[in-house]
C-alpha positions in Angstrom: 77.2 86.7 78.6 77.0 84.0 76.2 77.4 84.1 72.5 78.1 81.7 69.4 80.2 78.8 70.3 83.4 78.3 68.7 86.7 76.3 68.7 90.0 77.2 69.5 92.7 74.4 68.8 89.9 71.9 69.1 88.7 73.3 72.4 85.0 74.3 72.6 84.5 78.0 73.8 81.4 79.9 75.2 82.0 82.6 73.0 83.8 82.8 69.6 86.4 85.3 68.7 84.5 86.2 65.6 81.0 86.6 67.3 80.0 90.4 66.3 78.1 90.7 69.6 81.0 89.6 71.6 83.3 91.9 69.8 81.2 94.8 70.4 81.2 94.1 74.2 84.8 93.5 74.1 85.6 96.8 72.9 83.1 98.4 75.4 85.0 96.4 78.1 88.6 97.6 77.1 87.2 101.3 76.8 85.8 100.9 80.1 89.1 100.2 81.8 91.2 102.6 79.7 91.2 104.8 82.8 90.8 104.0 86.4 87.1 103.7 86.8 85.9 105.4 90.0 84.6 102.1 91.2 87.5 100.0 90.6 90.2 98.5 93.0 92.8 100.7 91.2 90.9 103.8 91.4 89.9 103.2 95.1 93.8 102.8 96.1 94.6 105.8 94.3 91.9 107.8 96.0 92.1 106.7 99.7 91.8 102.8 100.1 89.8 100.5 102.2 89.7 100.8 105.9 92.4 99.0 107.8 89.8 96.8 109.6 88.5 95.2 106.4 92.3 94.6 105.1 93.3 92.8 108.5 90.3 90.7 108.4 90.8 89.7 104.7 94.4 89.0 105.4 93.7 86.8 108.3 91.1 84.9 106.2 93.4 84.4 103.4 97.1 84.0 105.2 96.1 83.4 108.6 98.0 86.7 109.8 96.1 89.9 110.0 99.2 91.8 109.1 100.3 89.7 105.9 98.4 90.2 102.7 98.0 87.3 100.0 100.8 88.5 97.9 103.3 88.8 100.4 103.4 84.9 100.6 104.0 84.2 97.1 107.7 84.3 97.6 107.3 81.5 100.1 106.4 78.9 97.6 109.8 79.4 95.8 112.3 81.7 94.0 110.5 82.6 91.0 111.9 84.2 87.7 109.5 84.0 84.9 106.0 85.3 85.7 102.8 86.1 83.9 100.0 88.3 85.3 96.8 87.8 84.1 94.7 91.1 83.9 95.4 94.1 85.9 94.0 95.1 89.1 95.5 96.9 92.1 98.8 98.4 91.1 100.3 98.4 94.9 99.7 94.6 95.1 101.4 94.1 91.8 104.4 96.4 93.0 104.5 94.2 96.1 104.8 91.0 94.2 107.7 92.4 92.3 109.3 93.8 95.5 108.9 90.5 97.5 110.2 88.4 94.3 113.4 90.2 93.2 114.2 87.5 90.6 110.6 87.8 88.9 110.3 89.0 85.6 106.6 89.6 84.8 104.5 89.9 81.6 101.3 91.9 82.1 98.4 90.6 79.9 95.0 92.8 79.6 92.5 93.6 77.1 92.9 97.4 77.8 95.7 99.1 76.5 95.3 102.1 79.0 95.6 99.6 82.1 98.8 98.3 80.7 100.3 101.8 79.7 99.9 102.7 83.4 101.9 99.7 84.4 104.7 100.7 81.8 104.4 104.2 83.2 104.5 103.4 86.9 105.8 99.7 87.3 108.5 100.0 84.4 110.9 102.7 85.7 110.5 101.3 89.2 111.4 97.7 88.3 113.6 98.3 85.3 114.0 95.2 82.8 111.4 93.3 84.7 107.8 94.6 83.6 106.7 93.8 80.0 102.9 94.2 78.7 100.9 92.5 76.2 97.4 93.4 75.0 95.5 90.1 74.8 91.9 88.7 75.4 92.1 86.3 78.3 89.1 84.5 76.5 91.4 83.4 73.7 94.8 83.6 75.3 97.5 80.9 74.2 100.0 80.4 76.6 103.6 78.8 75.8 103.6 75.2 77.5 105.9 74.9 80.4 107.1 78.3 80.4 106.1 80.2 83.5 106.9 79.3 87.2 104.9 81.9 88.8 101.2 82.9 87.1 99.1 85.4 89.2 95.6 86.8 88.6 93.9 89.3 90.6 90.3 90.5 90.3 90.4 89.6 86.6 89.1 86.1 86.1 85.8 87.0 87.2 85.7 89.0 83.8 86.3 85.9 81.6 83.6 83.8 79.8 85.8 81.2 78.3 86.9 80.1 81.6 87.7 76.4 80.7 90.0 77.5 77.7 91.9 79.7 80.3 92.3 77.3 83.0 93.6 74.6 80.5 96.0 77.4 79.3 97.0 78.2 82.6 97.8 74.6 83.4 99.8 74.0 80.3 101.7 77.1 80.8 103.0 76.3 84.3 106.5 74.6 84.7 106.7 71.4 86.8 107.6 73.4 89.8 105.3 76.4 89.0 102.4 78.0 90.8 99.2 79.6 89.9 98.1 82.3 92.6 94.2 83.4 92.4 92.7 86.3 94.3 89.1 87.2 92.8 85.6 87.7 93.6 84.0 84.5 93.1 80.6 85.2 94.4 77.1 85.6 92.5 77.2 86.6 88.8 76.8 90.3 88.2 77.2 90.9 91.8 73.3 90.0 92.0 73.3 88.5 95.5 70.7 85.5 96.0 67.9 86.3 98.4 69.3 84.5 101.2 72.6 86.7 101.1 70.5 89.8 101.0 68.2 88.6 103.9 71.2 88.1 106.0 73.0 91.1 105.2 69.5 93.1 105.8 69.0 91.5 109.1 72.3 92.5 110.4 72.1 96.2 109.0 68.6 96.3 110.9 70.3 96.0 114.2 72.6 98.6 113.3 69.8 101.0 111.9 67.9 100.3 115.1 70.6 102.4 117.0 69.4 105.5 115.4 65.8 106.3 115.9 63.6 107.3 113.1 66.0 105.8 110.5 64.8 103.6 107.8 65.5 99.9 108.1 65.4 99.1 104.4 68.1 98.6 102.0 68.5 99.4 98.3 70.6 96.8 96.2 72.5 98.0 93.0 71.6 96.8 89.7 74.5 95.8 87.1 74.2 99.0 85.1 77.3 100.8 86.6 79.5 97.5 86.0 81.6 96.9 83.0 80.0 94.5 80.1 82.1 91.4 81.4 82.1 91.9 85.2 81.2 88.7 87.2 80.0 87.0 83.8 80.8 83.5 85.3 82.1 84.6 88.8 80.5 81.8 90.7 82.0 79.2 88.5 85.7 80.3 88.6 86.8 78.0 91.5 85.1 74.9 90.1 86.5 75.2 86.6 90.0 75.9 88.0 89.9 72.8 90.3 88.7 70.9 87.2 91.9 71.8 85.3 94.6 72.2 88.0 95.5 71.0 91.4 94.5 73.1 94.2 96.8 73.5 97.0 95.3 76.3 99.0 91.9 77.8 99.4 90.5 80.6 101.5 87.5 82.6 101.3 86.4 86.1 102.7 83.9 89.1 102.2 80.6 86.9 102.1 78.7 90.0 104.0 81.6 92.8 103.4 81.4 92.7 99.4 77.6 93.6 99.6 78.7 97.0 101.3 79.8 98.3 98.1 76.6 97.1 96.0 73.7 98.4 98.6 73.0 101.6 100.6 70.2 102.5 103.2 66.9 103.7 101.5 67.0 107.1 103.5 70.5 107.5 102.3 71.7 110.9 101.1 72.2 110.2 97.6 68.6 110.7 95.9 67.6 108.9 92.7 67.8 109.6 89.8 71.4 109.6 89.3 73.9 108.4 86.8 75.8 105.2 87.0 78.9 107.1 87.4 77.6 109.3 90.5 75.9 106.5 92.2 79.1 104.4 92.0 81.0 107.5 93.4 78.4 108.3 96.3 78.2 104.8 97.4 81.9 104.1 97.4 82.3 107.4 99.6 79.4 106.6 101.9 80.5 103.3 102.8 84.2 103.9 103.0 83.5 106.8 105.4 81.4 104.3 107.3 83.9 101.5 107.3 86.6 104.1 108.7 84.2 104.5 111.5 84.2 108.2 110.9 80.7 110.2 111.0 80.2 112.4 108.1 77.7 115.4 107.9 74.1 113.9 107.8 75.3 110.3 107.9 74.7 107.9 110.6 77.9 106.2 112.2 78.5 102.6 111.5 79.5 100.7 114.3 82.6 98.2 114.8 80.0 95.9 115.9 78.1 96.3 112.7 81.3 95.2 110.6 82.0 92.3 113.1 78.7 90.7 112.6 79.1 91.1 108.9 82.6 89.4 109.2 81.7 86.4 111.5 78.4 85.8 110.4 79.3 85.8 106.6 82.6 83.3 107.2 80.5 81.0 109.5 77.7 80.7 106.8 80.1 80.3 104.0 82.1 77.7 105.8 78.8 75.8 106.7 77.9 75.8 102.9 74.9 78.3 103.3 76.1 81.3 101.5 78.1 81.7 98.4 81.6 83.2 99.4 82.5 86.7 98.1 86.3 86.9 97.6 88.8 83.9 97.6 92.3 83.4 97.5 93.6 80.0 96.2 97.1 78.5 95.0 97.0 75.8 92.4 99.9 73.3 90.6 99.8 71.9 87.2 98.1 68.5 86.9 
């Protein structure tokens, strides 16, 4: 999304805080996340979570150890005390950050008051005196200079339009010994994958579908209609903008061909059109999670471990070779 350009403390912004169209979409974005959306990471962790196979693969890519998720290595960088969490995502991850950094006091910042209220209700009593919330728009956020030794953002920056402004603020807000930890979707905007990625994914799926005689070999790809207004608005620019404003010390990618699992389905799937966006989201998640758990469901073909392995290996190799845009990333930055 683009809007009328504006300025904030002399900085040029992609969208201005007074732009009526932006304000309309921002209100819709906040309402979208007022409750855990069925297709969100927060909703899926509350329901049943992703298969351990995917977790272990992602951990290995991000940290080098399949048993160690990215949030567990934050404490290896130092003994942090003043933290800022930009956006809300999976509450279990946020809890582990607080658990593994016992001296850390954090301020959660999010556009949605509903998401912040859930942090106050769940994490507040669990970590008394260590959780503060603040409703604010990351597109226009101002961070106090050299204040935070630990800034974290998970699955939130791909919703930001004014990336340059936010990157500048993060760099300004870090203490000299501070770190910024990012885990986010960095693939194609609005999850509308490039044709070459679709072709590779479809070819791997074809090999899987051929295991079941009579099954269709084509896929149907989701449009952005079920996404929040700002989801993936500049996702493929996140790493480049951060690299220009901060000093990158660690970068790993994953999920090039596993992220598309949640944005596609076989044409002979059991959820027929027409369906509402909410129903399509629920059906897609339930079907793929069943597949990823390698458990057959009534009327559904079983997805093999070989299929998942091909998606992981081929996706990583092609991304590392610069042939496909990555899916997710974990990166660590210092102030310039």
